[in-house]
N, C-alpha and C positions, 0 to 999 in steps of 0.2 A: 256373304261371309268372306273375310280377308283371306287370300289365298296363303297357303303355308309355301314359303320359299325356300325352307331347309332342306338341304340334299338329305337322302335317306340315311346315309350313315350318322348325321348328326341328330336325327329324330331318333335314332336306336339308341346312341350314345345317353340323350337325354331320358329315355324311357329304363335304360339300365341304371342310371344315376338315382332315378326316382325310386326304383326298386330296392337299390343298395340303401338309400337313406331310411325306408320303411322297413327293411330287416335290421338294419345296425341301431336305430334310434326307436322304432315303435315296438318292433317285436318284444324287446326286453321288457316293456312297461304291460304286457299282456300275460296272463296267465297261458293263455293258447291263442294263437293267430293262423287260421289257415292257409293253404296255399292258394295260389292264383289272385292275390289281391289286386287292386288297381287303386293306389292312393295319389290322387292328382295334388299336387303342392303339398307333399305330406308335412312339410315344416309348418304349415299351419293346422295342423292336427294334434290335439293334445291328448294324451290318454294317460290316467293316474290314478291309483289306487290299487288294491288287491283283487284277485279272483275276477278278472276281467277276461271273458272268453269270447272270441270271434270265429264264426265258421270261414268255410272256403268262399273264394269269389267275393270277398267285400269290395265295393265301391265306393270311397270316401273322397270328397272333394274339398279341399281347404281354401279358403280366400284371405287375402290379409285383414280385411274388416268383417270376415265372417267366419271365423275358425269353427272347426268340428271338436268339440270337447266330449270327451267320455270320461266319467269319472265316478270313483266308489269311495264315500267317506263314511264308513262303518262305524258303529257306535263304540267299537273298541279296535286295537291293533288288528288286523287281520281278518275283521269282519265285513260283512256286505259282499255282495255278487252282482255282477251284470253279465247277461250271456246273451250274446247275438247270434244269431242262426246264419245259414248259409245264403250266399247271394244277395247280401243286403245293400240298401243304397242309402248313403249318408251324404244329403245335398250340404252346400255351404250353410254355416249357421247352425247345425243340428246340436243340440246338446242333449246328454243322458247322464242324469245325476241319481246315483242309487246311494240310500242309506242303508236299505237292508236287502233288498232283492228286486231286480228287473229281469224279466225274461223276454226275448223278443224272437219271433219264429222265423223261418226260412221265408226268403224273398220280399221281405218289407222293404217298402221304399218310405223315405223320409225325407220331404221337401224342405225347401229353405227356410231356417229358422225355426224348425219344429223342436219341442222341448218335452222330454219325459222324466218325471221325477217320482218316487215313492215316498216323498216325505214333505211335510211344509217346512222342516228343518228346525223351527221355532215354535212353540205352543203361544197360546193367546195371553197367557197371566205369566209365564215365565219364559221370557225371550232367549234365555240361557239354554234352555233343554228342548229337546225333541220329544214328541208324544211317545210314550213308552210301549204302544202297540204299534208292531210292525204292519204296514200296509203294502204288500209287494204289488206289483204291477206284471201283468200277463199280455202280452201282443202277440196275437195268432200269426198263422202263416199267410203270406201273400196280402198283408195289411197295407193299405196307402194312407199315410199320414200327410195332410196337405200344408201349405205353406204357413208356418207361424202359427201352427196348431199347438195346443197344450195338453198334454195328458198328466193327468194328477193322480195322487197316491190311492190306493186300493182298487184301481181300474183294472178289468180284463177287457179285451178287445178280441172277437172272435174272427175266425179266419176268413179272409176275404174282405172285409169290411173297409169302408173309406171314411176318414175323418177329413172334412172340408177345410178349406183355408180359414185360420183364424178361430177354428172352433177351440172351445174349453171342454175338456170331458173330464166330468167328475163324477160319472155313474159307468158301470159297465155296461158294454155295447156287445148284442149277440152278432153271430157271424152274418154275412152277406146282407150287410145294410149299409146304407150312407147316412152319416150323422154330421150335423151342420150347428152352427149357432153357439151362445153363451148364455147358459149352458148348454151342451150340445143334445139334440134330440135328433131321432130318427126322421128323415125326409125322403128315403127312398128305400124300397126292398130289391135287393139283387136277386135273380132268377139263379139258385144253386144247380140248376138242370142244364144251365147253358155252359158250354165250354169256355174256359177262361184260359188266356195265355198269361204265364206267368213269368218271372225273373228265374225262376227254377227252370221252365223249359228252356230259356236262353242260354243258362249255364248248365245244361245237362252234360256238355262236354266242355270244361273249362279250358284245356288245352286246344281244343278245335277253335273256341273264341279268339284267343290269342293269335294263332295261327291265320284265322281269317282277317282281323284286322293288320296283321304284320303283312299280308298280302296286300290289302288296299294301300297301305304306306308305300310299299315299293312300287305299286303300279302309279300311285297320285304324284310321288316325289321323284320319280326314275329320271325326268328330265332337268331337275334342279341342279346346278352346279355350285361347287363351293365357292367359286369366284363370285358368281353372281350373288350368292348370298351375303357374302363380305361387301359387295357393293352396295346392296340394298340395306344392309344394317349401318354401314358407314354414312350412305345418302340416303334416308328413307323417303325424301321428297322425289326422287327419280323412280320410284317403285311404280311397277305399271298398276293402275287400279283395275280390279276384278269384281 
């Protein structure tokens, strides 16, 4: 891993700017956005449409070629709902597109390129119309959606279940299972009696998490100087290999 040569004050300034950007540009696009969010490269996160609610301790990671996109395109102005619970993880390239209603529980993790939608957006014989029947999507608490998995209309996924990488989920999934494939099928049962550590456990004290990582930054970056950082920036070939 490449060493972070920034002085502590510069890292802190970067985090403050990132937080300001999220508050100034992304919060107004939400009907509600909880506190303690961590949005990495928020300029690569797009939120659009009405009735988008996101809980506390969101972690979203935008990248230039893998934007995070959250959108509601209702059947009429002001219609459609997207609700994301507390402590969600949205990796680069995650897309969530709601026509009528998508509800995502607490502690849900979505890996790179995962896609969730509650509509086909066009019917087979009228490509200008949506299916008139709403098919809402429900994703339970502590669900893990794998790399480039797709969750389609009308699906409910039970608590703690895992959707394997590349899976296409067309039918509802019970709690405490692993599904994989196209179309996705159950490949493993999880033990509901076994203790499970979740993101909700990690974010039980959100301010404590922030203070913990700030302490790590202080310790790791304490010997970095502004002059050395400037030299490394201007002359990267002279940077010490780590």
